[in-house]
Structures are given as structure tokens and as C-alpha cells.
C-alpha positions as CSV (number, residue, x, y, z in Angstrom):
1,X,-31.1,-47.5,69.9
2,X,-27.6,-49.0,69.7
3,X,-27.4,-52.7,69.2
4,X,-25.0,-55.4,70.4
5,X,-21.9,-56.1,68.3
6,X,-22.6,-58.7,65.6
7,X,-20.4,-60.5,63.0
8,X,-20.4,-57.6,60.6
9,X,-19.1,-55.2,63.4
10,X,-16.4,-57.7,64.4
11,X,-15.2,-58.0,60.8
12,X,-15.1,-54.2,60.3
13,X,-13.2,-53.8,63.7
14,X,-10.6,-56.4,62.6
15,X,-9.8,-54.3,59.5
16,X,-9.9,-51.0,61.5
17,X,-7.5,-52.4,64.1
18,X,-5.1,-53.5,61.4
19,X,-5.2,-50.1,59.9
20,X,-4.6,-48.4,63.2
21,X,-1.7,-50.8,64.0
22,X,-0.2,-50.0,60.6
23,X,-0.3,-46.3,61.2
24,X,2.9,-46.2,63.4
25,X,4.6,-48.7,61.0
26,X,3.8,-46.4,58.0
27,X,5.3,-43.4,59.9
28,X,8.4,-45.2,60.9
29,X,8.8,-47.0,57.6
30,X,9.0,-43.7,55.7
31,X,11.1,-41.9,58.4
32,X,14.3,-42.0,56.2
33,X,12.5,-39.9,53.6
34,X,10.5,-37.6,55.8
35,X,10.5,-37.0,59.5
36,X,7.5,-38.6,61.2
37,X,6.4,-35.2,62.6
38,X,6.4,-33.7,59.2
39,X,4.4,-36.6,57.9
40,X,1.8,-36.0,60.6
41,X,1.7,-32.3,59.8
42,X,1.2,-32.8,56.1
43,X,-1.4,-35.5,56.4
44,X,-3.4,-33.6,59.0
45,X,-3.4,-30.4,56.9
46,X,-4.6,-32.3,53.8
47,X,-7.3,-34.2,55.8
48,X,-8.5,-31.0,57.4
49,X,-9.1,-29.5,53.9
50,X,-10.8,-32.7,52.7
51,X,-13.1,-32.8,55.7
52,X,-14.2,-29.2,55.2
53,X,-14.9,-29.9,51.5
54,X,-16.9,-33.0,52.5
55,X,-18.9,-31.0,55.0
56,X,-19.7,-28.1,52.7
57,X,-20.2,-30.0,49.4
58,X,-21.6,-33.4,50.4
59,X,-22.9,-33.9,53.9
60,X,-24.1,-30.4,54.6
61,X,-24.3,-31.2,58.3
62,X,-24.9,-28.4,60.8
63,X,-21.9,-27.5,62.9
64,X,-22.5,-26.3,66.5
65,X,-21.7,-22.6,67.1
66,X,-19.1,-21.5,69.6
67,X,-17.2,-24.8,69.5
68,X,-13.9,-23.7,67.9
69,X,-12.9,-21.2,70.5
70,X,-13.8,-23.5,73.5
71,X,-14.0,-27.3,73.7
72,X,-13.0,-27.6,70.0
73,X,-9.8,-25.8,70.7
74,X,-9.0,-27.9,73.7
75,X,-9.7,-31.2,72.0
76,X,-7.7,-30.1,68.9
77,X,-4.7,-29.1,71.0
78,X,-4.8,-32.4,72.9
79,X,-5.1,-34.4,69.7
80,X,-2.3,-32.4,68.1
81,X,0.1,-32.9,71.0
82,X,-0.8,-36.6,71.1
83,X,0.4,-37.1,67.5
84,X,3.4,-34.8,68.0
85,X,4.5,-37.1,70.8
86,X,3.8,-40.2,68.7
87,X,5.9,-38.9,65.9
88,X,8.8,-38.0,68.3
89,X,8.5,-41.4,70.1
90,X,9.0,-43.2,66.8
91,X,12.4,-41.4,66.4
92,X,13.7,-43.1,69.5
93,X,11.8,-46.4,70.2
94,X,10.2,-49.2,68.3
95,X,6.6,-49.2,66.9
96,X,5.7,-52.1,69.2
97,X,6.6,-50.0,72.2
98,X,4.7,-47.0,70.8
99,X,1.5,-48.9,70.0
100,X,1.4,-50.7,73.4
101,X,2.0,-47.6,75.5
102,X,-0.3,-45.5,73.3
103,X,-3.2,-48.0,73.9
104,X,-3.0,-47.4,77.6
105,X,-5.4,-44.5,76.8
106,X,-8.5,-46.4,78.2
107,X,-6.8,-46.5,81.6
108,X,-6.5,-42.7,81.7
109,X,-10.1,-42.3,80.3
110,X,-11.4,-44.6,83.1
111,X,-9.6,-42.7,85.8
112,X,-10.6,-39.3,84.4
113,X,-14.3,-40.2,83.9
114,X,-14.4,-41.7,87.4
115,X,-14.2,-38.2,88.8
116,X,-16.4,-36.5,86.2
117,X,-19.4,-38.8,85.6
118,X,-21.3,-40.7,88.3
119,X,-22.2,-43.4,85.8
120,X,-18.5,-44.0,85.1
121,X,-17.5,-44.9,88.6
122,X,-14.8,-47.6,88.5
123,X,-15.6,-51.1,89.7
124,X,-13.3,-53.3,91.7
125,X,-12.5,-55.3,88.5
126,X,-11.5,-52.1,86.7
127,X,-9.2,-51.0,89.6
128,X,-7.5,-54.4,89.4
129,X,-7.1,-53.8,85.7
130,X,-5.5,-50.4,86.3
131,X,-3.2,-52.0,88.8
132,X,-2.1,-54.6,86.4
133,X,-1.6,-52.1,83.6
134,X,0.6,-49.8,85.7
135,X,2.5,-52.8,87.0
136,X,3.2,-53.8,83.3
137,X,4.3,-50.3,82.5
138,X,6.7,-50.3,85.5
139,X,8.1,-53.7,84.5
140,X,8.6,-52.6,80.9
141,X,10.5,-49.5,82.0
142,X,12.4,-50.8,85.1
143,X,13.2,-54.4,84.4
144,X,16.1,-53.9,82.0
145,X,17.8,-51.6,84.5
146,X,17.1,-53.7,87.6
147,X,18.2,-56.9,85.9
148,X,21.3,-55.4,84.4
149,X,20.3,-56.5,80.9
150,X,22.6,-55.4,78.0
151,X,20.7,-53.2,75.6
152,X,20.3,-54.4,72.0
153,X,22.9,-53.0,69.7
154,X,20.3,-51.6,67.4
155,X,18.4,-49.9,70.2
156,X,18.5,-46.1,70.4
157,X,20.3,-44.9,73.5
158,X,17.2,-42.7,74.3
159,X,14.7,-45.5,73.7
160,X,13.4,-44.9,77.2
161,X,12.5,-41.3,76.2
162,X,10.5,-42.6,73.2
163,X,8.6,-44.9,75.6
164,X,7.8,-41.9,77.9
165,X,6.6,-39.9,74.8
166,X,4.3,-42.8,73.8
167,X,2.9,-43.2,77.3
168,X,2.3,-39.5,77.5
169,X,0.5,-39.7,74.1
170,X,-1.7,-42.3,75.5
171,X,-2.6,-40.0,78.4
172,X,-3.4,-37.2,76.0
173,X,-5.6,-39.5,73.9
174,X,-7.4,-40.3,77.1
175,X,-7.8,-36.6,77.8
176,X,-9.2,-36.1,74.3
177,X,-11.8,-38.8,75.0
178,X,-12.7,-37.2,78.3
179,X,-13.3,-33.8,76.7
180,X,-15.4,-35.4,73.9
181,X,-17.5,-37.2,76.5
182,X,-18.0,-34.2,78.9
183,X,-18.5,-31.2,76.6
184,X,-20.9,-30.0,73.8
185,X,-18.6,-31.9,71.4
186,X,-20.4,-35.1,72.3
187,X,-23.4,-33.8,70.2
188,X,-21.3,-32.3,67.4
189,X,-21.2,-33.8,63.9
190,X,-18.3,-36.1,63.1
191,X,-16.9,-33.7,60.5
192,X,-16.8,-30.8,63.0
193,X,-14.9,-32.9,65.6
194,X,-12.4,-34.3,63.0
195,X,-11.9,-30.8,61.6
196,X,-11.0,-29.4,65.0
197,X,-8.6,-32.2,65.6
198,X,-6.9,-32.2,62.2
199,X,-6.4,-28.5,61.6
200,X,-5.0,-27.9,65.1
201,X,-2.8,-31.0,64.7
202,X,-1.5,-29.5,61.5
203,X,-0.8,-26.1,63.2
204,X,0.8,-27.5,66.3
205,X,3.0,-30.1,64.6
206,X,4.1,-27.8,61.8
207,X,5.3,-25.2,64.2
208,X,7.3,-27.9,66.0
209,X,8.7,-29.2,62.7
210,X,9.8,-25.7,61.6
211,X,11.3,-25.0,65.0
212,X,13.4,-28.2,65.1
213,X,14.3,-28.1,61.4
214,X,12.8,-31.5,60.5
215,X,11.9,-30.3,57.0
216,X,14.0,-32.6,54.8
217,X,12.0,-34.4,52.1
218,X,13.4,-37.2,49.9
219,X,10.8,-38.1,47.3
220,X,10.3,-41.8,47.0
221,X,7.6,-44.4,46.3
222,X,7.7,-45.5,49.9
223,X,7.0,-42.0,51.2
224,X,4.2,-41.5,48.7
225,X,2.5,-44.8,49.6
226,X,2.9,-44.0,53.3
227,X,1.3,-40.6,53.0
228,X,-1.5,-42.0,50.8
229,X,-2.2,-44.7,53.4
230,X,-2.2,-42.3,56.3
231,X,-4.5,-39.7,54.6
232,X,-7.0,-42.0,52.9
233,X,-7.2,-45.1,55.1
234,X,-6.2,-43.8,58.5
235,X,-7.3,-40.2,58.8
236,X,-10.4,-40.3,56.6
237,X,-11.9,-43.8,56.1
238,X,-11.0,-45.4,59.5
239,X,-12.2,-42.4,61.5
240,X,-15.5,-42.1,59.7
241,X,-16.2,-45.8,59.9
242,X,-15.3,-45.8,63.6
243,X,-17.8,-43.0,64.3
244,X,-20.4,-44.8,62.1
245,X,-20.0,-47.9,64.3
246,X,-20.3,-45.9,67.5
247,X,-23.6,-44.5,66.2
248,X,-25.0,-48.1,65.7
249,X,-23.4,-50.4,68.2
250,X,-22.7,-50.3,72.0
251,X,-19.5,-48.4,72.6
252,X,-18.3,-50.6,75.4
253,X,-18.4,-53.7,73.2
254,X,-16.6,-51.9,70.4
255,X,-14.0,-50.7,73.0
256,X,-13.2,-54.3,73.9
257,X,-12.4,-55.0,70.2
258,X,-9.9,-52.2,69.9
259,X,-7.8,-54.5,72.2
260,X,-6.7,-56.1,68.9
261,X,-4.7,-53.0,67.8
262,X,-1.7,-53.3,70.1
263,X,-1.5,-57.0,69.5
264,X,-1.4,-56.4,65.7
265,X,1.2,-53.7,66.3
266,X,3.5,-56.1,68.2
267,X,3.3,-58.7,65.5
268,X,3.5,-56.4,62.5
269,X,6.4,-54.4,63.9
270,X,8.4,-57.6,64.4
271,X,7.4,-58.9,61.0
272,X,7.6,-55.8,58.7
273,X,10.3,-53.8,60.4
274,X,12.3,-56.7,62.0
275,X,12.0,-55.1,65.4
276,X,13.3,-57.0,68.3
277,X,10.8,-57.5,71.2
278,X,12.6,-57.9,74.5
279,X,11.2,-60.5,76.9
280,X,10.8,-58.0,79.7
281,X,8.8,-55.7,77.5
282,X,6.7,-58.6,76.2
283,X,5.9,-59.6,79.8
284,X,5.1,-56.0,80.7
285,X,3.0,-55.6,77.5
286,X,0.9,-58.7,78.4
287,X,0.2,-57.1,81.9
288,X,-0.7,-53.8,80.2
289,X,-3.0,-55.4,77.7
290,X,-4.8,-57.6,80.3
291,X,-5.2,-54.5,82.5
292,X,-6.7,-52.5,79.6
293,X,-9.0,-55.4,78.7
294,X,-10.3,-55.5,82.2
295,X,-10.9,-51.8,82.3
296,X,-12.4,-51.5,78.8
297,X,-14.3,-54.8,78.9
298,X,-15.6,-55.1,82.4
299,X,-19.2,-54.6,81.3
300,X,-18.9,-57.3,78.7
301,X,-17.2,-59.6,81.2
302,X,-19.9,-59.1,83.8
303,X,-22.6,-59.8,81.2
304,X,-20.8,-63.1,80.2
305,X,-20.4,-64.2,83.8
306,X,-24.0,-63.3,84.6
307,X,-25.3,-65.2,81.5
308,X,-23.2,-68.2,82.5
309,X,-24.5,-68.2,86.1
310,X,-28.1,-67.9,84.8
311,X,-27.6,-70.9,82.6
312,X,-26.3,-72.9,85.5
313,X,-29.2,-72.1,87.7
């Protein structure tokens, strides 16, 4: 029986959201020494091996048969393409743009599950949230052009393409969640799900890296620390802790707390990488985040409103 989120869960989620926000910053911060796509490929390959070793030598959990050629293949490909797009997005646009557009994933999950699961039918409040989120996306994309704003001198001329890649990565993340919720994978052990995702991410992204020639490696302390952070904290520790939380706490309540990640991403990108946040993007990002909060937290909001109305009776 899963329980309501308590102080311990909130504290853990703050740390997880900081780690997830730092993921894009680590990739971009080491981009001068290794292409983000190659970083993703290497970390995924190493993590796939480590997960298999953990499964065989420590946890000894029972993997479901017939997963790898069906739903496991689909979820792995979606996950791999998601991270490929994230890596490519970071070549053209800022980490703040990437993390905000990436965390539109709950919007796509809500729309997708609306058609798959009767219990996931969208409420009026969630439709309002979706409308706000897409309005924010449109504002972030279109306002600089419509207003005639002069692009920043340090902005990449194809920054809009990076934004498109990040938004598409959010849609793929949503697709991954839908597959996990609607197939046999929802009963699969954590190690099996993560292994499917990691080894296929390694394969997909490595093929792209070799095809595009992004194979240059310049050894440095920055690169080593970035890869260590991504392998140990992001791809192993944070994912296992996240699944552990999902097994013990109400998923909807935890989903509301992930709202902290894009906020941390905006702040950390400006602080650590000196990224300039345009006013139009900041306004659009606020609309997106409010929309995502309404979609992801409507159950929590309804409970709060109901509890308040009961107290006033």
C-alpha cells in the first residue's frame, strides 16, 4: 500500500531534482572535451554493464521472459532517441531551454494515457493546464520573431532547432512512460527496465556518433568528473532511488515534486554556465511550468481544495 508523501520523500526529491537538473549542465559543461552524444553513449554502455552485474550478482531478481523483443525494444528505442535528441539539442541551445522543454513530458503522457486508460481521462483543470503549456511553448518559440527582437550575440543561429529537439525529447519521454504504463513492463523489475533503456541508448546513440564523426575525445578533469557524475549519480543512483520512491509513495504526489527540476535547471544554467535567459522565454517557461503543474498535480490540488472546503463547513 503506497503512502502519502512525507518529509523524507520531499527531502529525497529535492536532491533528485537537483541531480536531474545538473544532468544537462554536466553534458554541456564537458562538451568542449567530448560531444554530448558521445558522453551519452559511453555512460549508457557502462551503466548497462553495471546494471546487468547488479542483477546477476546482487539482486538476483527474476526478469520477465519475452520482454526484450517486444515492449522492451520499444521502450529502449524511445529512451535512446530521447537522449540522442537531448544531446543534439545541447549543441544548439541553452541548458535552460532544454530542461524546460524536456519537462513538458507530463503533458504528452496525459494526452496519450487519455486515450489508453479510462482511469486517466483528463479533467477540465488538466485541459486548462495543457492549453497553458502549449501557449507557453508557442510564446517561447514565436515571440522573438513576432517582436523583432535582436538575437543575443552568443546565441547559436540554430538555437530554434535545439529547442525543437528538446521538445521532441519531451514527447519521446512521454511515449516511454506510456509504454511503461500500458505493457508488461509495468510489472518488470527495475533492473530489467533500466537495462533495456541503457543498452539500446548505447546502441542508438553510438551509431549516430560514428555516422556523424563526433568521436573526438580530449582527456580532462572536467570530462572525467562529468562522466562520473552522469554514470554514478544520474544513471544509477537517481534512477534506483526514483523507482524505490515509486514503490512506496503515491506516484501522483511524487510527480508534482518533479516540477522542481526545470526550475533548478533555469537557475543553475544561468549561475554555472552564465547562460542568458530571455524575457520572452522566461514568460513562456512560466506558462509551461504552470501548465505542467496543473496536469501533473490536479489530484493533489483537488485534494487540497476539498480538504479546505471541508474545514470551512
